[in-house]
Backbone as ProteinMPNN parsed JSONL, in Angstrom:
{"seq_chain_A": "MDYMIRKATENDFEMVYPLFEQLWPNRELDKEALKTVFNRGVTSDTDELFCLANSDEVIGFCAYAIVNNLWQAGYISYMYAMVVDEKYRGKGFGTMLIEEAIRDSKNKGLKRLELDSGFHREKAHEFYLKLGFEKRAFLFSHPLS", "coords_chain_A": {"N_chain_A": [[-0.753, 50.905, 71.028], [0.15, 54.063, 69.911], [-1.568, 56.472, 68.014], [-1.388, 59.194, 65.769], [-2.474, 62.253, 64.236], [-1.288, 63.661, 61.314], [0.084, 65.893, 58.832], [-0.027, 64.763, 55.489], [2.612, 63.413, 53.47], [4.459, 63.147, 50.368], [5.756, 60.732, 50.588], [3.964, 59.1, 51.893], [2.186, 57.916, 50.173], [2.292, 55.159, 49.28], [1.485, 53.79, 51.562], [-1.044, 54.809, 51.93], [-2.44, 54.136, 49.642], [-3.555, 51.402, 49.783], [-5.749, 51.995, 51.395], [-7.32, 53.516, 49.69], [-8.086, 51.494, 47.979], [-9.822, 50.139, 49.651], [-11.729, 52.114, 50.032], [-12.843, 52.476, 47.492], [-13.852, 49.845, 46.457], [-15.02, 48.561, 44.247], [-14.015, 49.636, 41.976], [-11.737, 49.933, 39.287], [-8.613, 50.934, 39.92], [-6.353, 53.492, 38.948], [-3.263, 53.482, 39.72], [-0.976, 55.114, 39.291], [-2.1, 57.512, 38.333], [-3.619, 58.218, 40.577], [-1.522, 58.62, 42.371], [-0.31, 60.872, 41.252], [-2.362, 62.791, 41.626], [-2.572, 62.7, 44.421], [0.035, 63.595, 45.178], [-0.071, 66.148, 44.062], [-2.028, 67.254, 45.692], [-0.691, 67.21, 48.172], [1.271, 69.153, 47.78], [-0.183, 71.393, 47.24], [-1.535, 74.709, 47.706], [-4.141, 74.963, 48.417], [-5.226, 72.611, 49.3], [-5.587, 70.172, 51.89], [-4.14, 67.383, 53.288], [-4.397, 64.647, 55.398], [-2.928, 62.177, 57.48], [-3.659, 59.456, 59.577], [-1.711, 57.909, 61.771], [0.803, 55.646, 63.08], [4.175, 54.933, 64.059], [4.65, 52.881, 62.298], [2.555, 52.38, 60.449], [-0.1, 53.637, 58.308], [-3.358, 54.221, 59.125], [-5.586, 55.666, 58.59], [-7.028, 58.253, 56.556], [-7.652, 61.492, 55.307], [-8.788, 64.125, 53.16], [-9.102, 67.489, 52.144], [-10.29, 70.241, 50.154], [-9.909, 73.726, 49.802], [-12.493, 75.774, 48.926], [-13.916, 78.327, 46.998], [-17.036, 79.717, 47.655], [-20.179, 80.624, 46.699], [-22.738, 80.306, 47.87], [-22.169, 80.23, 50.606], [-20.983, 82.636, 50.796], [-18.199, 82.939, 50.964], [-15.224, 81.112, 51.815], [-15.126, 77.537, 51.879], [-14.44, 74.262, 53.255], [-14.065, 71.407, 51.341], [-14.404, 68.129, 51.713], [-12.827, 65.609, 50.099], [-11.949, 63.049, 50.324], [-12.103, 60.397, 52.641], [-11.248, 57.954, 54.83], [-10.94, 55.083, 56.878], [-8.95, 52.367, 57.782], [-10.44, 49.217, 57.381], [-10.05, 47.354, 59.424], [-9.835, 48.883, 61.664], [-12.103, 50.341, 62.06], [-14.88, 51.844, 63.811], [-13.688, 52.453, 66.191], [-13.256, 55.053, 66.899], [-11.42, 56.415, 65.343], [-12.143, 57.549, 62.862], [-13.722, 59.654, 63.734], [-11.745, 61.156, 65.001], [-10.236, 61.996, 62.751], [-12.151, 63.517, 61.293], [-12.74, 65.5, 63.203], [-10.237, 66.747, 63.343], [-10.046, 67.795, 60.741], [-12.19, 69.591, 60.85], [-11.333, 71.315, 62.914], [-8.948, 72.311, 61.737], [-10.034, 73.566, 59.49], [-11.662, 75.528, 60.69], [-9.657, 77.041, 61.927], [-8.516, 78.18, 59.71], [-10.414, 79.974, 59.04], [-12.552, 79.172, 57.517], [-15.913, 78.664, 56.357], [-17.556, 76.409, 56.446], [-17.644, 72.829, 56.506], [-17.904, 70.494, 54.033], [-19.027, 67.48, 52.404], [-19.392, 64.679, 50.168], [-21.172, 61.581, 49.89], [-21.555, 58.297, 48.799], [-24.719, 56.801, 47.886], [-24.992, 54.156, 48.781], [-23.46, 53.962, 51.08], [-24.474, 53.648, 53.807], [-23.802, 53.288, 56.544], [-21.723, 55.103, 56.803], [-23.167, 57.456, 56.401], [-24.775, 57.538, 58.7], [-22.725, 57.873, 60.566], [-21.689, 60.435, 59.833], [-23.955, 62.056, 60.302], [-24.209, 61.689, 63.075], [-22.017, 63.122, 63.887], [-22.824, 65.686, 63.533], [-23.243, 66.649, 60.971], [-25.318, 67.81, 58.267], [-27.863, 66.619, 56.084], [-28.172, 68.11, 53.089], [-28.257, 68.329, 50.34], [-28.259, 66.825, 47.057], [-25.683, 65.254, 45.177], [-24.812, 65.856, 41.903], [-23.447, 64.497, 38.98], [-21.556, 64.685, 36.002], [-20.027, 63.053, 33.382], [-17.035, 64.065, 31.665], [-15.5, 63.011, 29.726]], "CA_chain_A": [[-0.029, 51.65, 70.017], [-0.347, 55.433, 69.813], [-1.778, 57.002, 66.678], [-1.507, 60.649, 65.723], [-2.833, 62.817, 62.941], [-0.26, 64.555, 60.799], [-0.066, 66.205, 57.409], [0.519, 63.742, 54.6], [3.734, 63.758, 52.597], [4.514, 62.297, 49.183], [6.229, 59.406, 51.011], [2.859, 58.339, 52.476], [1.264, 57.371, 49.167], [2.27, 53.695, 49.242], [0.71, 53.299, 52.707], [-2.419, 55.285, 51.794], [-3.074, 53.494, 48.491], [-4.472, 50.316, 50.16], [-6.984, 52.582, 51.93], [-8.124, 53.865, 48.519], [-8.674, 50.239, 47.497], [-10.974, 49.865, 50.522], [-12.723, 53.172, 49.824], [-13.479, 52.262, 46.193], [-13.555, 48.431, 46.182], [-15.577, 48.084, 42.985], [-13.446, 50.426, 40.889], [-10.374, 49.638, 38.877], [-7.871, 52.155, 40.235], [-5.128, 53.806, 38.214], [-2.374, 53.837, 40.822], [-0.104, 56.242, 38.926], [-2.925, 58.723, 38.29], [-3.909, 58.57, 41.971], [-0.288, 59.143, 42.965], [-0.158, 62.239, 40.736], [-3.346, 63.638, 42.307], [-2.153, 62.729, 45.823], [1.202, 64.477, 45.304], [-0.527, 67.51, 43.779], [-2.697, 67.704, 46.908], [0.318, 67.423, 49.214], [2.022, 70.389, 47.521], [-1.126, 72.466, 46.921], [-1.834, 75.74, 48.707], [-5.57, 74.953, 48.724], [-5.631, 71.286, 49.756], [-4.976, 69.638, 53.115], [-4.199, 65.927, 53.345], [-4.005, 64.191, 56.728], [-2.797, 60.752, 57.759], [-3.745, 58.971, 60.949], [-0.635, 56.935, 61.678], [1.81, 55.47, 64.12], [5.488, 54.906, 63.4], [4.726, 51.769, 61.348], [1.487, 52.248, 59.456], [-1.16, 54.632, 58.16], [-4.643, 53.516, 59.236], [-6.667, 56.553, 58.203], [-6.637, 59.337, 55.654], [-8.688, 62.387, 54.8], [-8.281, 65.239, 52.369], [-10.093, 68.484, 51.757], [-9.87, 71.379, 49.338], [-10.529, 75.012, 50.112], [-13.283, 76.117, 47.754], [-14.672, 79.571, 46.995], [-18.417, 79.25, 47.631], [-21.137, 81.734, 46.694], [-23.821, 80.038, 48.811], [-21.684, 80.606, 51.93], [-20.357, 83.96, 50.672], [-16.845, 82.826, 51.488], [-14.531, 79.85, 51.538], [-15.488, 76.349, 52.649], [-13.601, 73.1, 52.983], [-14.794, 70.309, 50.713], [-13.671, 66.897, 51.956], [-12.958, 64.746, 48.933], [-11.579, 61.673, 50.669], [-12.131, 60.09, 54.071], [-11.273, 56.502, 54.971], [-10.206, 54.422, 57.955], [-8.746, 50.951, 57.493], [-11.594, 48.458, 57.867], [-9.698, 46.659, 60.675], [-9.821, 49.85, 62.766], [-13.354, 51.106, 62.089], [-15.686, 51.709, 65.017], [-12.838, 52.68, 67.364], [-13.095, 56.486, 67.123], [-10.397, 57.019, 64.489], [-12.805, 58.41, 61.888], [-14.095, 60.872, 64.463], [-10.508, 61.938, 65.168], [-9.895, 62.629, 61.477], [-13.134, 64.57, 60.997], [-12.53, 66.605, 64.153], [-9.025, 67.466, 62.929], [-10.392, 68.579, 59.547], [-13.037, 70.695, 61.308], [-10.46, 72.241, 63.648], [-8.064, 72.943, 60.77], [-10.861, 74.453, 58.662], [-12.014, 76.693, 61.52], [-8.441, 77.849, 62.108], [-8.284, 78.901, 58.452], [-11.511, 80.915, 58.848], [-13.51, 78.658, 56.541], [-17.275, 78.788, 56.877], [-18.296, 75.154, 56.513], [-17.006, 71.628, 55.966], [-18.888, 69.714, 53.292], [-18.54, 66.275, 51.743], [-20.454, 63.853, 49.595], [-21.025, 60.171, 50.244], [-22.395, 57.472, 47.933], [-26.005, 56.351, 48.448], [-24.856, 52.833, 49.395], [-22.635, 54.034, 52.285], [-25.42, 54.011, 54.859], [-23.1, 53.405, 57.833], [-21.002, 56.381, 56.774], [-24.16, 58.522, 56.561], [-25.089, 57.578, 60.135], [-21.539, 58.427, 61.211], [-21.638, 61.887, 59.596], [-25.075, 62.679, 61.014], [-23.868, 61.66, 64.495], [-21.011, 64.159, 64.118], [-23.419, 67.012, 63.369], [-23.439, 67.035, 59.572], [-26.705, 67.864, 57.812], [-28.129, 66.28, 54.687], [-28.778, 69.315, 52.54], [-28.259, 68.375, 48.88], [-27.78, 65.691, 46.276], [-24.56, 65.555, 44.295], [-25.032, 65.432, 40.529], [-22.155, 64.378, 38.33], [-21.636, 64.461, 34.569], [-18.691, 62.757, 32.841], [-16.55, 64.995, 30.649], [-14.678, 62.325, 28.726]], "C_chain_A": [[-0.669, 53.037, 69.892], [-0.435, 55.88, 68.357], [-1.91, 58.507, 66.773], [-1.885, 61.074, 64.313], [-1.74, 63.796, 62.55], [-0.538, 64.837, 59.334], [0.603, 65.108, 56.585], [1.704, 64.303, 53.826], [3.688, 62.827, 51.392], [4.944, 60.872, 49.554], [5.115, 58.528, 51.569], [2.026, 57.598, 51.435], [1.177, 55.849, 49.2], [1.479, 53.107, 50.411], [-0.757, 53.718, 52.623], [-3.149, 54.541, 50.671], [-3.981, 52.312, 48.878], [-5.78, 50.816, 50.784], [-7.901, 53.008, 50.784], [-8.793, 52.614, 47.951], [-9.876, 49.837, 48.354], [-12.095, 50.874, 50.29], [-13.519, 52.945, 48.538], [-13.263, 50.816, 45.749], [-14.043, 47.929, 44.824], [-15.081, 48.866, 41.773], [-12.061, 49.912, 40.542], [-9.586, 50.936, 39.022], [-6.625, 52.276, 39.363], [-4.142, 54.356, 39.245], [-1.501, 55.049, 40.491], [-0.884, 57.553, 38.856], [-3.272, 59.176, 39.701], [-2.685, 59.167, 42.656], [-0.051, 60.588, 42.513], [-1.097, 63.192, 41.468], [-2.977, 63.788, 43.787], [-0.999, 63.716, 46.004], [0.847, 65.93, 45.013], [-1.235, 68.089, 45.005], [-1.716, 68.033, 48.015], [1.01, 68.778, 49.034], [1.126, 71.599, 47.253], [-1.271, 73.473, 48.063], [-3.292, 75.686, 49.149], [-6.091, 73.59, 49.157], [-4.918, 70.959, 51.056], [-5.2, 68.136, 53.117], [-3.647, 65.493, 54.694], [-3.932, 62.673, 56.778], [-2.977, 60.528, 59.247], [-2.791, 57.792, 60.993], [0.078, 56.752, 63.008], [3.146, 55.393, 63.394], [5.567, 53.853, 62.3], [3.721, 51.805, 60.217], [0.562, 53.451, 59.454], [-2.472, 53.869, 58.186], [-5.833, 54.39, 58.859], [-6.142, 57.698, 57.367], [-7.858, 60.194, 55.374], [-8.036, 63.545, 54.063], [-9.42, 66.198, 52.079], [-9.452, 69.582, 50.934], [-10.593, 72.623, 49.826], [-11.19, 75.509, 48.831], [-13.995, 77.455, 47.98], [-16.142, 79.213, 46.797], [-19.381, 80.424, 47.731], [-22.242, 81.539, 47.724], [-23.428, 80.445, 50.221], [-21.055, 81.994, 51.954], [-18.967, 83.962, 51.302], [-16.24, 81.496, 51.09], [-15.046, 78.735, 52.449], [-14.404, 75.293, 52.434], [-14.513, 72.006, 52.44], [-13.948, 69.045, 50.869], [-13.9, 65.944, 50.792], [-12.452, 63.332, 49.151], [-11.591, 61.531, 52.178], [-12.239, 58.579, 54.193], [-10.436, 56.081, 56.169], [-10.112, 52.955, 57.574], [-9.863, 50.144, 58.145], [-11.301, 47.711, 59.167], [-9.797, 47.576, 61.894], [-11.109, 50.661, 62.872], [-14.119, 50.839, 63.378], [-14.908, 51.945, 66.299], [-12.557, 54.17, 67.619], [-12.086, 57.167, 66.213], [-10.991, 57.934, 63.417], [-13.221, 59.731, 62.51], [-12.877, 61.765, 64.656], [-10.143, 62.677, 63.881], [-10.849, 63.768, 61.138], [-12.929, 65.761, 61.923], [-11.284, 67.406, 63.808], [-9.306, 68.338, 61.709], [-11.259, 69.779, 59.923], [-12.185, 71.751, 62.009], [-9.554, 73.016, 62.678], [-8.831, 73.944, 59.901], [-11.265, 75.708, 59.43], [-10.822, 77.618, 61.697], [-8.101, 78.66, 60.863], [-9.4, 79.913, 58.173], [-12.532, 80.459, 57.823], [-14.888, 78.565, 57.178], [-17.993, 77.472, 57.111], [-17.399, 74.036, 56.006], [-18.097, 70.807, 55.299], [-18.22, 68.504, 52.672], [-19.705, 65.61, 51.055], [-20.148, 62.411, 49.944], [-22.02, 59.369, 49.408], [-23.646, 56.967, 48.64], [-25.861, 55.048, 49.233], [-24.075, 52.855, 50.714], [-23.475, 54.45, 53.501], [-24.765, 54.136, 56.23], [-22.331, 54.714, 57.916], [-21.974, 57.536, 56.993], [-24.549, 58.662, 58.035], [-23.951, 58.229, 60.919], [-21.496, 59.952, 61.055], [-22.766, 62.62, 60.318], [-24.786, 62.758, 62.515], [-22.859, 62.757, 64.852], [-21.539, 65.568, 63.843], [-23.547, 67.495, 61.936], [-24.928, 67.015, 59.26], [-26.779, 67.324, 56.396], [-28.798, 67.503, 54.087], [-28.819, 69.351, 51.019], [-27.956, 66.999, 48.308], [-26.568, 66.159, 45.487], [-24.915, 65.019, 42.917], [-23.695, 65.478, 39.824], [-22.333, 64.055, 36.86], [-20.23, 64.195, 34.031], [-18.31, 63.719, 31.73], [-15.662, 64.323, 29.623], [-15.413, 61.116, 28.179]], "O_chain_A": [[-1.889, 53.157, 69.781], [0.497, 55.691, 67.575], [-2.472, 59.034, 67.733], [-1.65, 60.359, 63.339], [-1.322, 64.641, 63.342], [-1.293, 64.118, 58.679], [1.664, 64.598, 56.947], [1.787, 65.503, 53.565], [2.96, 61.834, 51.396], [4.535, 59.913, 48.899], [5.305, 57.32, 51.707], [1.232, 56.729, 51.796], [0.075, 55.304, 49.151], [0.87, 52.046, 50.273], [-1.622, 53.048, 53.187], [-4.361, 54.343, 50.753], [-5.089, 52.217, 48.349], [-6.803, 50.135, 50.709], [-9.121, 52.879, 50.887], [-9.935, 52.67, 47.496], [-10.838, 49.262, 47.845], [-13.274, 50.523, 50.347], [-14.725, 53.192, 48.498], [-12.564, 50.577, 44.764], [-13.508, 46.946, 44.311], [-15.649, 48.774, 40.685], [-11.304, 49.503, 41.422], [-9.858, 51.917, 38.331], [-5.942, 51.291, 39.084], [-4.18, 55.535, 39.595], [-1.314, 55.921, 41.34], [-0.379, 58.594, 39.277], [-3.229, 60.369, 40.001], [-2.805, 60.113, 43.433], [0.363, 61.429, 43.312], [-0.685, 64.274, 41.885], [-3.061, 64.885, 44.339], [-1.05, 64.575, 46.885], [1.391, 66.842, 45.636], [-1.069, 69.266, 45.325], [-1.886, 69.025, 48.723], [1.301, 69.466, 50.012], [1.625, 72.708, 47.059], [-1.143, 73.123, 49.236], [-3.651, 76.3, 50.154], [-7.295, 73.434, 49.361], [-3.796, 71.405, 51.298], [-6.331, 67.673, 52.964], [-2.562, 65.916, 55.092], [-4.764, 61.976, 56.197], [-2.507, 61.313, 60.071], [-3.025, 56.782, 60.331], [-0.024, 57.572, 63.92], [3.23, 55.757, 62.22], [6.457, 53.918, 61.453], [4.004, 51.307, 59.128], [0.448, 54.18, 60.44], [-2.687, 52.972, 57.37], [-6.965, 53.909, 58.812], [-4.971, 58.068, 57.452], [-8.967, 59.68, 55.222], [-6.883, 63.893, 54.313], [-10.548, 65.787, 51.805], [-8.247, 69.823, 51.005], [-11.759, 72.562, 50.217], [-10.543, 75.648, 47.792], [-14.599, 77.677, 49.029], [-16.47, 78.478, 45.866], [-19.396, 81.136, 48.735], [-22.644, 82.495, 48.385], [-24.264, 80.956, 50.967], [-20.642, 82.474, 53.01], [-18.61, 84.86, 52.065], [-16.692, 80.843, 50.15], [-15.355, 78.955, 53.619], [-13.562, 75.42, 51.545], [-15.575, 71.719, 52.992], [-12.902, 68.909, 50.233], [-15.028, 65.524, 50.533], [-12.525, 62.502, 48.244], [-11.15, 62.421, 52.904], [-13.206, 57.983, 53.719], [-9.373, 56.641, 56.438], [-11.083, 52.367, 57.097], [-10.194, 50.356, 59.312], [-12.224, 47.457, 59.941], [-9.837, 47.099, 63.028], [-11.195, 51.575, 63.692], [-14.024, 49.76, 63.963], [-15.414, 51.668, 67.387], [-11.72, 54.51, 68.456], [-11.91, 58.382, 66.299], [-10.414, 58.974, 63.099], [-13.091, 60.79, 61.897], [-12.961, 62.982, 64.495], [-9.782, 63.854, 63.921], [-10.418, 64.852, 60.745], [-12.943, 66.907, 61.474], [-11.276, 68.626, 63.966], [-8.861, 69.484, 61.644], [-11.081, 70.867, 59.374], [-12.308, 72.943, 61.726], [-9.416, 74.234, 62.791], [-8.337, 75.034, 59.614], [-11.216, 76.815, 58.895], [-10.961, 78.839, 61.625], [-7.467, 79.711, 60.958], [-9.342, 80.633, 57.177], [-13.3, 81.274, 57.311], [-15.012, 78.406, 58.392], [-18.942, 77.418, 57.893], [-16.509, 74.259, 55.186], [-19.098, 70.465, 55.928], [-17.011, 68.493, 52.441], [-20.864, 65.929, 51.319], [-19.009, 62.06, 50.253], [-23.195, 59.726, 49.324], [-23.633, 56.734, 49.849], [-26.539, 54.858, 50.243], [-24.037, 51.837, 51.406], [-23.211, 55.472, 54.133], [-25.142, 55.014, 57.006], [-22.289, 55.356, 58.965], [-21.646, 58.494, 57.693], [-24.641, 59.775, 58.553], [-24.185, 59.033, 61.82], [-21.29, 60.673, 62.032], [-22.546, 63.691, 60.884], [-25.08, 63.768, 63.155], [-22.847, 63.258, 65.976], [-20.783, 66.537, 63.912], [-23.925, 68.644, 61.708], [-25.701, 66.301, 59.899], [-25.87, 67.541, 55.595], [-29.878, 67.895, 54.528], [-29.356, 70.299, 50.447], [-27.454, 66.12, 49.009], [-26.45, 67.342, 45.168], [-25.28, 63.851, 42.78], [-22.899, 66.392, 40.044], [-23.178, 63.233, 36.506], [-19.336, 65.024, 34.204], [-19.159, 64.14, 30.945], [-15.124, 64.989, 28.739], [-14.883, 60.407, 27.323]]}, "name": "protein", "num_of_chains": 1, "seq": "MDYMIRKATENDFEMVYPLFEQLWPNRELDKEALKTVFNRGVTSDTDELFCLANSDEVIGFCAYAIVNNLWQAGYISYMYAMVVDEKYRGKGFGTMLIEEAIRDSKNKGLKRLELDSGFHREKAHEFYLKLGFEKRAFLFSHPLS"}
């Protein structure tokens, strides 16, 4: 079966949602809120959402936002979601998605692709390091509600 990477559309949400359940298995997800954010990303001028799919199913998804960044003195892409269906992991699909995001970011003249990854995702960390990412910071987060 041939898989290709394409831009996500609002119609993809129902196929992408189960991937979010795999990405955040210990969280209670608000499906309607996620759908709102997903659709906002699809129509945004500063976000790019990609699906890795064939004609029947979506097996991978990634999304990044273009962010103004003082440290880089320019714009960067900040990847805020990256997931491959657990049945398809280890087959090169994650690499395909990351490479597409890198290529797309370079084509837009962005200076860097950055992402964060939870401490417990050690396999993901190995994957990112293998693809040339550097560990350069901790992410600190403070709830606002």
